[in-house]
Phi, psi and omega in degrees: 000316180298320179296321179296317179297317179297320179298316179298318180301312182289328177294320178295317179296320180295318180298319179296317180296321180294326184283328184288115179233034181300133188226175178219150184258141176244124178268294175229136175289329178296133179094349179277342183085006183237155158272169178298322180296318179292320180294317178301317180295317180295313181296321179297318183293326180272352171105008177298138186256340184213143175236138178253115186253127178289131184235355182195156172224097189083225183295150178300128179212085182296344178289319179277313179254083183295341180299336184299323183246013187273090181292330178294318177303310182300314182293329179300314179288321180295326178297337178264009174089010181265145165285147182235113180251152176257152174213157180216153171266136190231159190228177184269056178195166172044053190298315181296319180295324177292320181290342177302333179299322178296314181300315181291324178297321177296319177299322183289337178113008176296151185271344181188177185216140178237128175265126179256114178234134184223234192302330181300338184251007179303126176077358184264152179235304181303319182294322177295316177303313184297314182295311186282335170299318180295316180291321178298319179293322178297320177296315179301317180294320180297321179290316181297327182268007173082012179271350179208162175253181178293348177284346179287119186251150174249118179245167174228139171241136176203201185306143173281348179229071187300331181298323180297327184261005184049050187256125190272075179293341179293332176288315179302324183301335181292337190244337188260168178267341179192164178246150179229080181298141176274083184270073189271073184303322180298322180284323181296329181147144185300333182295333179293337180286350178284342183222059184304312184299318182299312187288329175295313181290327175297318179297317177299316180297324179295318176299315182293333179293339176278353183099010179296131180251338184281162180300153179239118180240110187282152173251133178251142181261141175232017189288341180267355179061037178252314182297145180265165176299322179297321178290325175295319177299319178295320176302312180298318179305322185270334181271322175112190194289345178248027172295149178219164185244127173263109008204183174300127183300152181115177181053047177112351177239149185293139179292344179295346177299336178304330179299321177288312183302320183292340181261004174284146178276084180287346179261029181308134179268101185281342173295317179294318180296318180299319179295320179296319181293334179281348178285141177293146178296150182269032174201165174239143178225114184273159173293134181300152179217134356285164179206116000298166185217159172182121016261350185214161178218153182249138178242113183265137181220162173210123178265158183273343183211211184256018182294153177288138180211163178210159174243125177255140175243126183221160183267185184290346175272000181084008182276126178285124181256336176210156177219136179235122173278134183265108185267345179243149180290346182211137180166205179216152175248132177251122179248128183259019176076024178246157179267192183300329182273355182092003180277139179292133182281170179285157174296150175144194182274136175227164180231145173236139187227127175264127179238134177252161183293341179270013171093359178274150180206159175210139183235140177227162184254148175215167183232126177257125179251112185278000000 
């Protein structure tokens, strides 16, 4: 019996390790203070599971981006137990020539490829089809010619808020295996860091509202050295096993960011998290009524025990405008549309979030009509 229990324990640990693909992005090795061998050793020691290495900017050019054909570089990271993915920034021209980078990256031994498309494709449709058709074909050719297996994936990274940019992620969804939104809460504003879970899940829902069917794996930014390790951990909890961090410090960002990166839980057990997420919340939070409202609305809640809890009300910028401490296990909070100073807030969308001391939370949306 004891042997059976030990076997189950190790199987669960192995499954968790296999599921964890937490990664970090590398822009330029120059300026990081590391060689590739040193960086591989550092990332391995803190538990990073995947590295994304830039190999092209536009058309394939191994003379400028030597990483594209550097088999020693790839093997250096693999020797330390990391998956090694390639990525490129791409434009609205020379689609086949740009996609050649994927084919060459597969030959070099990279494990996957990410296409980075941003402002150049805002509002465009035909161009997105052309670019991703070319990359999809390059991937197909690499597999057919034996340079990659079906495990070689094609992902795309772009805006974390595609609706704002009129960005047609639904077209990209036809060709890629997954999406990687740049959910850079730290860049958007410090107030967004007050509700990490809400904005990650909001971003996933926004992608799905476009009709996206493929998985969504968010990227979190640490380049301003504002976000904490705890907030990154919360981000990972909500984004999942293929969350990644932009980027390896250096080349324009302070090396002190390593202090934060080193304190992130890179060995997160996603099997355990999945089980926790499947557990019902130990409280209920009802939709406010009336909604939309003016001059006031009621938020009904019920806690399961005597834990400390609060309801935060914040605007679309992530700024908290009111806070209510919940002194009773069951009741309602009435908000009259005023902020901490008693001033009436502007009309628009607001969010209310119940947080308990044991780390559970739930957020809902409401509309105030002034």
